[in-house]
VOFIVEX-575389 format. One record per atom (N, C-alpha, C, CB): x, y, z; residue in three letters. Coordinates in steps of 0.1 Angstrom, whole numbers, padded with zeros to 4 digits, always signed. Each point is the difference from the previous one (the first is absolute). Glycine has a CB too. Example, Ala and Ser with C-alpha at 12.3 -4.5 7.8 and 13.67 -1.06 7.14 Angstrom:
<nodes>
+0132-0057+0078ALA/-0009+0012+0000ALA/+0009+0012+0000ALA/-0019-0012+0012ALA/+0015+0023-0019SER/+0009+0011+0000SER/-0008+0011+0008SER/+0012-0006-0022SER/
</nodes>
This chain:
<nodes>
+0702+0892+1047MET/+0016+0000-0001MET/+0009+0002-0009MET/-0003-0011+0013MET/+0011+0023-0015TYR/+0003-0001-0009TYR/+0019+0000-0001TYR/-0028+0009-0004TYR/+0031-0013-0015GLU/+0013-0006-0002GLU/+0008+0015+0001GLU/-0007-0025-0017GLU/+0022+0022+0020ILE/+0003+0015+0000ILE/+0015-0001-0013ILE/-0010+0006+0033ILE/+0013-0004-0045TYR/+0006-0001-0004TYR/+0009+0010-0009TYR/-0012-0017+0009TYR/+0021+0016-0011SER/+0015+0015-0004SER/-0002+0001-0016SER/+0025-0008+0020SER/-0029+0023-0024SER/+0004+0002-0013SER/+0011-0002-0010SER/-0012+0010+0009SER/+0022-0010+0000ASN/+0013-0001-0009ASN/+0011-0006+0010ASN/-0005+0022-0017ASN/+0014-0026+0012LYS/+0012-0006+0009LYS/+0005+0008+0007LYS/+0005-0013-0014LYS/-0005+0025+0013ARG/+0008+0011+0006ARG/-0008+0000+0016ARG/+0005+0016-0026ARG/-0018-0013+0025VAL/-0010-0004+0010VAL/+0000-0010+0009VAL/-0010+0008-0014VAL/+0011-0023+0006GLU/+0001-0009+0008GLU/+0013+0000+0009GLU/-0016-0010-0015GLU/+0023+0017+0010LYS/+0018-0005+0008LYS/-0005+0013+0010LYS/+0025-0010-0023LYS/-0025+0021+0019LYS/-0004+0011+0009LYS/-0005-0007+0016LYS/-0010+0016-0025LYS/-0002-0022+0021LEU/-0012-0007+0008LEU/+0004-0009+0009LEU/-0014+0002-0017LEU/+0024-0008+0009ASP/+0009-0015+0007ASP/+0008+0006+0013ASP/+0006-0015-0026ASP/+0002+0024+0022ASP/+0010+0006+0013ASP/-0008+0006+0004ASP/+0022+0003-0006ASP/-0031+0004+0010TYR/-0007+0006+0013TYR/-0007-0010+0005TYR/-0002+0022-0007TYR/-0003-0032-0001ILE/-0004-0014+0008ILE/+0013-0004+0010ILE/-0017-0010-0022ILE/+0027+0007+0013ARG/+0009-0006+0009ARG/+0009+0010+0012ARG/+0000-0017-0022ARG/-0002+0031+0021PHE/+0002+0008+0012PHE/-0009+0002+0007PHE/+0013+0010-0008PHE/-0025-0009+0004ARG/-0009+0010+0010ARG/-0012-0013-0001ARG/+0007+0032-0007ARG/-0009-0036+0022LYS/-0005-0015-0001LYS/-0015+0004+0001LYS/+0022-0018+0012LYS/-0024+0033-0008ASP/-0014+0007+0003ASP/-0011+0000-0019ASP/+0017+0020+0025ASP/-0007-0018-0030VAL/-0002-0003-0015VAL/-0013-0007-0003VAL/+0024-0003-0002VAL/-0016-0011+0003LEU/-0010-0007-0005LEU/-0015-0005+0006LEU/+0022-0003-0010LEU/-0018+0006+0023GLU/-0014-0001+0008GLU/-0010+0011-0011GLU/+0012-0003+0031GLU/-0008+0011-0031LYS/-0003+0014-0006LYS/-0005-0005-0011LYS/+0016+0015+0008LYS/-0013-0021-0015LEU/-0002-0003-0015LEU/-0012-0013+0004LEU/+0029+0008-0014LEU/-0028-0021+0022LYS/-0014-0004+0005LYS/-0012+0012+0002LYS/+0014-0020+0011LYS/-0011+0030-0001ARG/-0017+0008-0001ARG/-0002+0007-0011ARG/-0001+0005+0022ARG/+0009-0002-0033LEU/-0002+0005-0012LEU/-0008-0011-0005LEU/+0021+0014-0003LEU/-0018-0023+0002LYS/-0010-0011-0006LYS/-0012-0005-0001LYS/+0014-0001+0003LYS/-0014+0006+0011CYS/-0014-0003+0004CYS/-0012+0016-0003CYS/+0015-0021+0024CYS/-0003+0028-0019ASN/-0013+0015-0003ASN/+0006+0006-0012ASN/-0008+0008+0026ASN/+0012-0003-0039PRO/+0007+0009-0004PRO/+0001+0015+0000PRO/-0001-0017-0009PRO/-0012+0016+0011ARG/-0005+0016-0001ARG/+0003+0008+0014ARG/-0021-0008-0016ARG/+0021-0001+0030ARG/-0005+0006+0014ARG/+0017+0000+0005ARG/-0031-0013+0007ARG/+0036+0002-0007GLU/+0011+0000+0011GLU/+0010+0003-0009GLU/-0008-0015+0018GLU/+0018+0020-0007LEU/+0017+0009+0005LEU/-0001+0010-0011LEU/+0019-0021+0010LEU/-0031+0035-0008GLY/-0005+0007-0002GLY/+0002+0004-0020GLY/+0001+0003+0031GLY/-0011-0012-0032ALA/-0001-0006-0013ALA/-0008+0014-0007ALA/-0002-0029+0006ALA/+0007+0034-0019HIS/-0007+0012-0005HIS/+0000+0000-0016HIS/+0007+0014+0021HIS/-0015-0011-0024LEU/+0002+0006-0013LEU/+0005+0005-0010LEU/-0008-0002+0010LEU/+0018+0005-0016LEU/+0010+0008-0008LEU/-0012+0012-0007LEU/+0023-0025-0007LEU/-0018+0039+0002LYS/-0003+0004-0007LYS/+0011+0005-0011LYS/-0017+0002+0016LYS/+0009+0008-0024GLY/+0015+0006-0009GLY/+0002-0009-0009GLY/+0015+0010+0016GLY/-0002-0015-0020LYS/+0005-0006-0010LYS/+0000-0016+0001LYS/+0012+0020-0003LYS/-0016-0021+0019LEU/-0004-0013+0005LEU/-0009-0004+0006LEU/+0016+0002-0001LEU/-0027+0009-0008ILE/-0016-0006+0002ILE/-0002-0019-0004ILE/-0010+0029-0008ILE/+0003-0031+0019GLY/-0007-0012-0008GLY/+0013-0011+0012GLY/-0010+0011-0037GLY/+0017-0003+0041LYS/+0009-0013+0006LYS/+0001+0005+0019LYS/+0019-0005-0028LYS/-0013-0006+0032TRP/-0003+0004+0018TRP/+0016+0001+0004TRP/-0026-0017+0008TRP/+0028+0018+0004SER/+0009+0006+0012SER/-0003-0005+0017SER/-0001+0023-0017SER/+0015-0032+0017CYS/-0004-0001+0015CYS/+0010+0003+0003CYS/-0015-0014+0005CYS/+0018+0010+0009TRP/+0010+0002+0011TRP/+0006-0013+0004TRP/-0013+0019+0007TRP/+0027-0021-0009LEU/+0000-0013+0003LEU/+0014-0002+0008LEU/-0016-0007-0021LEU/+0018+0020+0026GLY/+0011+0006+0013GLY/+0004+0012+0001GLY/+0010-0018+0000GLY/+0000+0019+0008SER/-0002+0018+0002SER/+0011+0005-0009SER/-0009+0003+0028SER/+0014-0007-0044ASN/-0002+0007-0011ASN/+0001-0008-0008ASN/+0005+0017+0006ASN/-0012-0023-0005ILE/-0006-0012-0014ILE/-0015+0003-0005ILE/+0014-0021+0011ILE/-0015+0022-0025ARG/-0012-0001-0001ARG/-0002-0010-0015ARG/-0002+0026+0015ARG/-0010-0028-0019MET/+0001-0009-0008MET/-0015+0004-0010MET/+0017-0020+0018MET/-0015+0021-0032ILE/-0007+0002-0005ILE/-0011-0013-0008ILE/+0018+0021+0003ILE/-0028-0020-0004TYR/-0003-0012-0007TYR/-0015+0002-0003TYR/+0019-0016+0012TYR/-0025+0006-0020VAL/-0010-0002-0009VAL/-0007-0010+0004VAL/+0010+0008-0016VAL/-0025-0004+0020ILE/-0009-0017+0003ILE/-0004-0003-0011ILE/-0009+0002+0021ILE/+0005-0010-0023ASP/-0004-0010-0012ASP/-0011-0009+0008ASP/+0026-0001-0016ASP/-0038+0010+0019ASP/-0013-0007+0007ASP/-0007-0016-0003ASP/-0005+0025+0000ASP/+0004-0024-0015TYR/-0002-0011-0008TYR/+0009-0014+0003TYR/-0007+0019-0018TYR/+0019-0016+0013ASN/+0010-0012+0007ASN/+0005-0006+0012ASN/+0004+0007-0017ASN/-0008+0008+0023LYS/+0000+0000+0015LYS/+0021+0001+0003LYS/-0031-0020+0004LYS/+0038+0030-0013ILE/+0012-0002-0001ILE/+0006+0016+0003ILE/-0003-0024-0017ILE/+0010+0028+0027ILE/+0006+0015-0001ILE/+0013-0005-0004ILE/-0012+0015+0018ILE/+0013-0003-0029TRP/+0013-0004-0006TRP/+0006+0017+0005TRP/-0006-0022-0025TRP/+0023+0020+0030ILE/+0007+0007+0002ILE/+0011+0009-0014ILE/-0007-0017+0023ILE/+0001+0029-0024ASP/+0005+0005-0007ASP/+0013+0006+0007ASP/-0021-0001-0012ASP/+0028+0006+0020SER/+0011+0006+0006SER/-0001-0001+0015SER/+0002+0015-0019SER/+0010-0012+0031ILE/-0001-0002+0010ILE/+0014+0006+0003ILE/-0018-0019+0000ILE/+0023+0025+0014GLY/+0005+0013+0000GLY/-0005+0009+0007GLY/+0006-0005-0016GLY/+0005+0016+0022SER/+0000+0011+0004SER/-0013+0006-0005SER/+0024-0001+0001SER/-0027+0014+0004HIS/-0014+0006+0001HIS/+0002+0007-0016HIS/-0005+0007+0032HIS/+0017+0000-0035LYS/+0008+0003-0013LYS/-0012-0010-0014LYS/+0034+0002+0016LYS/-0038-0011-0013LEU/-0008-0009-0014LEU/-0010+0010-0002LEU/+0002-0028+0005LEU/-0006+0033+0003TYR/-0008+0010-0005TYR/+0004+0011-0009TYR/-0009-0007+0018TYR/
</nodes>
C-alpha cells in the first residue's frame, strides 16, 4: 500500500478542504493508495505533464500526482478543477 503526501502547503490545504466538505474524497484516497494506476479513472498524462498521473475525486475534482514505486509514495502535485491541465 502506498502513502500519500502533498508536494506543498497550498495543495495540502486544498486537499484538507475537499476532505472536510466531501466525505467521499477520503474513501477515494484510500482506494487510490491500494492501486494508484487503476483506481478512480487514473491515467498517465502527456505533453508538459508527462510522467505524472491524474485521477478523478469527484464531479469536478481532479488530482495530479507522481508515483514513487520504490518508496511506495504518491506525491500530490495539484488538486482542483479540470482546468489544472
